[in-house]
C-alpha positions in Angstrom: 22.9 17.7 11.4 19.6 17.1 12.0 17.6 17.0 15.5 16.2 13.3 16.9 12.8 13.5 15.7 12.7 15.2 12.3 13.4 14.0 9.1 15.4 15.4 5.5 12.9 17.2 3.5 12.8 14.5 0.6 12.0 11.5 3.0 8.9 14.0 4.2 8.1 14.3 0.6 8.2 10.2 0.1 6.4 10.2 3.4 3.6 12.0 2.2 3.2 10.5 -1.7 3.1 7.8 -0.5 0.1 8.6 1.8 -1.2 10.6 -0.8 -1.4 8.0 -3.1 -3.0 5.1 -1.1 -5.8 7.8 0.0 -6.5 8.2 -4.0 -6.7 4.5 -4.3 -8.8 4.1 -1.2 -11.3 7.0 -2.4 -11.1 5.0 -6.3 -12.0 2.0 -4.8 -14.9 3.4 -2.6 -16.0 4.8 -5.9 -16.3 2.0 -7.5 -18.0 0.0 -4.3 -20.5 2.9 -4.4 -21.6 2.5 -7.6 -20.7 -1.0 -8.7 -21.5 -2.5 -4.8 -19.4 -4.5 -2.7 -17.8 -7.7 -4.7 -19.4 -11.0 -3.1 -17.6 -12.6 -0.6 -14.7 -14.7 -1.9 -11.2 -15.9 -1.1 -10.2 -13.2 -4.2 -12.3 -10.2 -2.1 -10.6 -11.2 1.3 -7.4 -10.4 -0.4 -8.5 -7.6 -2.3 -9.7 -6.5 2.0 -6.0 -7.3 3.2 -4.8 -4.7 0.0 -7.5 -2.1 1.6 -6.3 -2.7 5.1 -2.6 -2.3 4.2 -3.3 1.1 2.5 -5.2 2.2 5.6 -2.2 0.9 8.1 0.1 2.7 5.7 -1.1 5.9 6.6 0.0 5.3 10.0 2.5 2.4 10.0 4.9 2.6 6.9 6.5 -0.8 7.1 3.3 -2.8 8.4 1.2 -1.1 5.7 3.7 -1.8 2.9 4.2 -5.6 4.0 0.2 -5.9 4.4 -0.5 -4.6 0.6 2.7 -6.5 -1.0 1.5 -9.7 0.8 -1.9 -8.9 -0.4 -1.6 -7.9 -4.0 0.4 -11.3 -3.8 -2.5 -13.3 -2.5 -4.8 -11.6 -5.0 -2.7 -12.8 -7.9 -2.2 -15.9 -7.4 -5.5 -16.7 -6.5 -6.6 -15.1 -9.9 -4.1 -17.3 -11.4 -5.2 -20.4 -10.1 -8.9 -19.8 -10.8 -8.7 -18.4 -14.5 -5.2 -19.1 -15.6 -4.7 -15.9 -16.2 -2.8 -12.7 -14.1 -5.2 -9.6 -13.6 -5.1 -6.5 -15.5 -6.2 -3.2 -15.4 -5.5 -0.9 -12.4 -3.9 -4.1 -9.9 -0.1 -2.5 -11.0 -1.2 0.6 -9.1 -1.4 -0.5 -5.9 2.4 -1.7 -6.1 3.0 2.3 -5.8 1.9 3.1 -2.4 3.3 -0.4 -1.4 7.0 0.8 -2.8 6.9 4.4 -1.7 5.6 3.6 1.9 8.5 0.7 1.7 11.1 3.0 0.8 9.9 5.9 4.0 9.8 3.0 6.1 13.5 2.8 4.8 14.9 5.8 5.1 13.4 6.6 8.8 15.0 3.4 9.7 18.5 4.9 8.3 18.0 8.0 9.6 17.3 6.5 13.4 20.4 4.5 12.8 22.7 7.1 11.6 24.3 8.8 15.2 23.8 12.4 15.3 
């Protein structure tokens, strides 16, 4: 039986893996921005900034971070398809990984809180 406030080891591992992956992606994007310069301001960049905000929020609030990442990714993909007729390629699907981990961490935490004892 777990004491109140403690997560099982698997839930703690998922939470920290989500944070680690989020930080690694933030560092990767920062390296691109430093090397290539910031992207021009557009609706696409606003959607991408939403993804970055979700990664940052996910460091503190799992559910909010996951929701913002997914919303930003959906907007980015739809805007890119609307503007160019193609879905974005490259590393963009990697941003689903921290969203999935954050959502898993959120659900595990809520399940623990809902379980009596």
